[in-house]
C-alpha positions as CSV (number, residue, x, y, z in Angstrom):
1,X,8.5,22.3,-92.1
2,X,8.5,25.9,-89.8
3,X,4.5,26.2,-89.9
4,X,4.3,22.2,-88.7
5,X,6.7,22.4,-86.0
6,X,4.8,26.2,-85.0
7,X,1.4,24.5,-84.9
8,X,2.8,21.5,-83.0
9,X,3.8,23.6,-80.4
10,X,0.9,25.5,-80.3
11,X,-1.1,22.2,-79.4
12,X,1.2,21.2,-76.5
13,X,0.8,24.9,-75.3
14,X,-2.5,24.4,-75.1
15,X,-3.0,20.8,-73.3
16,X,-0.3,22.1,-70.5
17,X,-3.0,25.1,-69.7
18,X,-5.3,22.8,-70.1
19,X,-3.8,20.7,-67.3
20,X,-2.8,23.2,-65.3
21,X,-6.3,24.7,-65.2
22,X,-7.6,21.5,-64.5
23,X,-5.0,21.4,-61.0
24,X,-5.8,24.3,-60.2
25,X,-9.3,24.0,-59.8
26,X,-8.3,20.3,-57.8
27,X,-6.4,22.2,-55.6
28,X,-9.0,25.0,-54.8
29,X,-11.5,22.1,-54.1
30,X,-9.1,20.2,-52.3
31,X,-9.1,23.5,-49.9
32,X,-12.3,23.8,-49.7
33,X,-13.4,20.3,-48.7
34,X,-9.8,20.8,-45.9
35,X,-12.0,23.8,-45.0
36,X,-15.5,22.3,-44.4
37,X,-14.1,19.1,-42.7
38,X,-12.8,21.4,-40.6
39,X,-15.7,23.3,-39.6
40,X,-17.6,19.8,-39.5
41,X,-14.8,18.7,-36.8
42,X,-15.2,21.9,-34.7
43,X,-19.0,21.8,-34.9
44,X,-18.9,18.2,-34.1
45,X,-16.2,18.8,-31.3
46,X,-19.0,21.1,-29.6
47,X,-21.4,19.0,-30.0
48,X,-19.9,16.6,-28.1
49,X,-18.2,18.3,-25.5
50,X,-22.1,19.5,-24.6
51,X,-23.3,16.5,-24.4
52,X,-25.0,15.7,-21.1
53,X,-23.3,12.5,-20.2
54,X,-19.8,15.3,-19.3
55,X,-22.1,16.8,-16.8
56,X,-22.6,15.1,-13.1
57,X,-26.2,15.5,-12.5
58,X,-25.9,17.5,-8.9
59,X,-29.8,16.4,-7.8
60,X,-28.3,12.6,-7.9
61,X,-24.9,13.4,-6.2
62,X,-26.4,15.4,-3.7
63,X,-28.9,12.0,-3.1
64,X,-25.8,9.6,-3.7
65,X,-27.2,8.3,-6.5
66,X,-25.4,5.0,-7.2
67,X,-24.9,6.1,-10.9
68,X,-22.9,9.2,-10.5
69,X,-21.4,8.7,-6.9
70,X,-19.9,5.4,-5.3
71,X,-17.8,5.3,-2.2
72,X,-15.3,2.7,-1.5
73,X,-12.7,1.6,1.1
74,X,-15.2,2.7,4.3
75,X,-15.4,0.4,7.2
76,X,-15.6,2.6,10.0
77,X,-17.3,5.5,8.3
78,X,-20.5,6.0,8.0
79,X,-21.9,7.0,4.6
80,X,-24.2,9.4,5.6
81,X,-21.4,11.3,6.7
82,X,-19.2,11.5,3.7
83,X,-22.7,12.2,2.1
84,X,-23.2,14.9,4.2
85,X,-19.4,16.5,3.4
86,X,-20.4,15.9,-0.6
87,X,-23.5,18.0,0.4
88,X,-21.7,20.3,1.9
89,X,-19.1,21.5,-0.8
90,X,-19.9,23.5,-3.8
91,X,-19.3,21.3,-6.8
92,X,-19.3,23.5,-9.9
93,X,-22.0,22.7,-12.7
94,X,-19.3,21.5,-15.3
95,X,-17.9,19.2,-17.5
96,X,-16.4,16.1,-15.6
97,X,-12.4,16.5,-17.2
98,X,-12.7,20.2,-16.1
99,X,-13.9,19.5,-12.5
100,X,-11.6,20.1,-9.5
101,X,-12.0,17.7,-6.7
102,X,-9.7,19.5,-4.0
103,X,-12.5,21.1,-2.2
104,X,-14.6,17.9,-1.8
105,X,-11.7,16.0,-0.8
106,X,-10.5,18.3,1.7
107,X,-14.1,18.9,3.4
108,X,-14.2,14.9,3.3
109,X,-10.7,15.0,5.1
110,X,-12.2,16.7,8.4
111,X,-14.0,13.5,9.1
112,X,-11.8,12.3,12.1
113,X,-11.7,8.8,10.8
114,X,-10.3,9.7,7.5
115,X,-6.9,9.7,7.0
116,X,-6.8,9.8,3.0
117,X,-9.0,10.5,0.7
118,X,-9.0,10.1,-3.2
119,X,-11.5,11.1,-5.6
120,X,-11.7,9.4,-9.1
121,X,-13.3,11.1,-11.8
122,X,-15.0,8.9,-15.0
123,X,-17.4,10.1,-18.4
124,X,-19.7,9.0,-20.0
125,X,-22.0,8.9,-18.2
126,X,-20.4,11.8,-15.6
127,X,-19.6,9.6,-12.3
128,X,-17.5,10.3,-9.2
129,X,-16.0,7.3,-7.1
130,X,-14.7,8.7,-3.8
131,X,-11.9,6.4,-2.2
132,X,-11.2,6.4,1.3
133,X,-8.4,6.0,3.3
134,X,-9.4,5.0,7.0
135,X,-7.4,5.3,10.3
136,X,-6.9,2.5,12.1
137,X,-9.0,2.0,15.5
138,X,-6.6,0.7,18.3
139,X,-9.0,1.2,21.4
140,X,-12.6,1.4,22.4
141,X,-12.7,4.3,25.3
142,X,-15.3,3.8,28.3
143,X,-15.0,4.9,32.0
144,X,-15.9,0.9,33.2
145,X,-16.9,-2.7,32.1
146,X,-20.6,-1.6,32.3
147,X,-20.9,1.5,30.0
148,X,-20.7,0.9,26.1
149,X,-17.7,2.8,24.4
150,X,-18.1,5.9,24.4
151,X,-15.5,6.9,21.5
152,X,-12.3,5.2,20.0
153,X,-8.8,5.9,20.0
154,X,-7.1,5.5,16.9
155,X,-3.2,3.7,16.0
156,X,-2.1,7.8,15.2
157,X,-3.5,9.2,18.4
158,X,-6.7,10.6,17.4
159,X,-10.2,10.5,19.0
160,X,-13.2,9.1,16.8
161,X,-16.4,10.1,18.9
162,X,-19.1,8.2,19.6
163,X,-21.1,9.0,16.6
164,X,-19.0,6.8,14.1
165,X,-19.8,3.6,17.3
166,X,-20.0,0.9,17.4
167,X,-17.3,-0.4,14.6
168,X,-18.0,-3.2,12.2
169,X,-17.3,-6.8,13.9
170,X,-14.4,-6.8,11.6
171,X,-12.3,-4.1,14.0
172,X,-10.5,-5.6,16.5
173,X,-9.8,-3.2,19.0
174,X,-8.8,-3.3,22.7
175,X,-10.8,-1.7,25.6
176,X,-9.3,1.2,27.4
177,X,-11.0,1.9,30.6
178,X,-10.3,5.5,31.1
179,X,-12.3,8.9,32.6
180,X,-10.6,10.7,29.7
181,X,-9.6,13.6,31.9
182,X,-6.8,13.8,33.6
183,X,-6.0,17.0,36.5
184,X,-9.2,18.6,35.3
185,X,-8.8,18.6,31.8
186,X,-9.1,16.4,28.9
187,X,-6.8,13.5,28.2
188,X,-4.2,14.3,25.5
189,X,-3.0,11.6,23.3
190,X,-0.2,11.0,20.4
191,X,1.0,8.2,18.4
192,X,3.6,7.2,21.0
193,X,1.3,7.0,23.8
194,X,-0.9,4.7,21.8
195,X,2.4,2.8,20.7
196,X,3.4,2.4,24.3
197,X,0.4,0.9,25.0
198,X,0.1,-1.3,21.8
199,X,3.7,-2.8,22.6
200,X,2.7,-3.3,26.5
201,X,-0.3,-5.3,25.0
202,X,1.8,-7.4,22.7
203,X,4.3,-8.3,25.0
204,X,1.7,-9.5,27.7
205,X,0.3,-11.6,25.1
206,X,3.7,-13.1,23.8
207,X,4.4,-14.1,27.1
208,X,1.1,-15.3,28.3
209,X,-0.1,-16.6,25.0
210,X,-3.2,-15.3,25.7
211,X,-5.1,-12.3,24.5
212,X,-5.4,-8.8,26.6
213,X,-9.5,-8.4,26.8
214,X,-8.4,-4.4,28.4
215,X,-6.3,-2.5,29.7
216,X,-7.5,-0.6,33.0
217,X,-5.7,3.5,33.2
218,X,-8.2,5.4,35.2
219,X,-5.5,5.4,37.5
220,X,-2.3,5.8,35.9
221,X,0.2,4.9,39.0
222,X,-2.3,2.1,39.5
223,X,-2.5,0.1,35.9
224,X,-4.6,-3.3,35.2
225,X,-4.3,-5.6,32.1
226,X,-7.0,-8.2,31.6
227,X,-5.8,-11.5,29.9
228,X,-8.1,-14.1,28.9
229,X,-8.0,-16.1,32.3
230,X,-6.2,-13.9,34.7
231,X,-6.1,-10.0,36.1
232,X,-2.5,-8.3,36.0
233,X,-2.3,-5.7,38.4
234,X,0.7,-3.7,36.5
235,X,0.9,-0.4,38.8
236,X,2.8,2.3,37.4
237,X,3.9,2.1,33.7
238,X,7.5,2.7,33.4
239,X,10.9,1.4,32.4
240,X,10.7,-1.6,34.2
241,X,7.0,-2.6,32.4
242,X,8.4,-5.3,29.8
243,X,10.8,-6.8,32.3
244,X,7.8,-7.3,34.3
245,X,6.0,-8.7,31.5
246,X,8.0,-10.7,30.8
247,X,7.6,-12.5,34.3
248,X,4.2,-14.0,33.3
249,X,5.6,-16.8,31.6
250,X,6.6,-18.4,34.7
251,X,4.1,-17.4,36.8
252,X,1.0,-18.5,35.3
253,X,2.0,-22.2,34.9
254,X,2.3,-22.3,39.1
255,X,-1.2,-19.8,39.0
256,X,-3.1,-22.6,37.1
257,X,-2.1,-25.2,39.6
258,X,-3.7,-23.6,42.4
259,X,-7.0,-24.8,44.1
260,X,-8.0,-21.3,45.0
261,X,-9.6,-18.6,42.5
262,X,-6.6,-15.6,41.8
263,X,-8.2,-12.0,41.9
264,X,-5.0,-10.6,40.2
265,X,-1.5,-11.5,39.8
266,X,0.5,-8.3,41.0
267,X,3.6,-7.5,38.7
268,X,4.4,-4.0,40.4
269,X,7.5,-5.2,41.4
270,X,10.8,-6.8,39.3
271,X,12.1,-8.7,42.4
272,X,8.8,-10.3,43.6
273,X,5.6,-10.9,42.8
274,X,2.5,-11.5,44.3
275,X,-0.9,-13.6,43.8
276,X,-4.1,-11.7,45.5
277,X,-6.7,-14.5,46.2
278,X,-10.4,-13.9,46.4
279,X,-11.3,-13.1,50.0
280,X,-7.8,-13.1,51.2
281,X,-5.1,-10.2,51.0
282,X,-2.0,-10.6,48.7
283,X,0.0,-13.9,48.8
284,X,3.4,-14.2,47.6
285,X,3.9,-16.2,44.5
286,X,7.5,-16.1,43.8
287,X,10.7,-13.9,45.0
288,X,13.8,-13.3,43.2
289,X,15.6,-11.1,46.1
290,X,14.5,-8.4,48.6
291,X,11.5,-6.4,48.0
292,X,12.0,-2.5,47.9
293,X,11.9,-0.6,51.4
294,X,7.8,0.5,50.7
295,X,6.5,-3.2,49.6
296,X,8.8,-4.4,53.1
297,X,6.7,-2.5,55.6
298,X,3.6,-3.5,53.4
299,X,3.6,-7.4,53.3
300,X,4.3,-8.0,57.3
301,X,1.4,-5.9,57.5
302,X,-1.0,-7.3,55.1
303,X,0.4,-10.7,56.9
304,X,-0.3,-10.2,59.9
305,X,-3.7,-9.0,58.7
306,X,-4.7,-11.8,56.6
307,X,-3.9,-14.1,59.7
308,X,-6.2,-12.3,61.4
309,X,-9.2,-12.6,59.2
310,X,-8.6,-16.0,58.1
311,X,-7.0,-18.1,60.7
312,X,-8.1,-21.3,59.5
313,X,-6.7,-20.9,56.3
314,X,-3.3,-19.5,57.2
315,X,-1.2,-22.9,57.4
316,X,-2.3,-24.1,53.9
317,X,-2.0,-20.2,52.4
318,X,1.7,-20.7,53.9
319,X,2.1,-24.1,52.2
320,X,1.0,-23.2,48.9
321,X,3.0,-19.9,48.8
322,X,5.9,-22.1,49.9
323,X,5.4,-24.4,46.7
324,X,5.0,-21.0,44.5
325,X,8.2,-19.3,45.3
326,X,10.0,-22.7,44.6
327,X,8.6,-23.1,41.5
328,X,8.6,-19.6,40.3
329,X,12.7,-19.1,41.1
């Protein structure tokens, strides 16, 4: 019986050794397969990274081929200006996911019409999308009404050169008559000055219910503003300008009732307003209180000159002025 037990034990140990040997072989096979898989994946990754779809075709980029370059959001910025900035930027020949766009964004941001720029990178195929956030034009600058605007002024006080003009018809910018020079130097603009002019325009459009066509600031002490139907003489823009703007609401109905052509409506003073008729001197349209001393000196002289120049119409004008005074008050 002891011999039989020994034989059984030997057989069991042999089977265990065979099982252990088989497991070791399987383990070695698994390690080998894992190593082969890792090597394959590394090779495949290198091949994928080196695919041409990861690289931008620089020739197509410089030629603004739509396959590799798209520009969005530009209304007043010409495409050629942006493309020139792209061409002036040294873009490395590297994978799209490693491409740094900071230099390109900085160069495009130097354009006068560009407020911010964003560049998105896409792969398969590699391409760029340039998204432009533009400044808003507020005024078209021109020395007179007969001359085409030579530059533009944005809401944040930036001058846009003639190269960007004319703008698209969707851009609603007012004309601003100015020589661009003050005291021998180029006129300086900032956001506050632009905001003040825009607020003045909004005030007149609100109280007159008419669209402002242009503002003439060639003489800062004698500013004019053109409504759809009437020219307004504002004089100097100061703290009383918005108070004077409110008066236009009561003056316009009386001006429309007159049967004579009005050259302009004079709003240089708070206490008195005048209508300047074509071919005559200033005629009083309304008076709330006594005018200033300088105004008192001007008015008798103007009235006397009117009577000398137009004796046949003196009575008629006087009647119209009296009626206007009563209605405005």
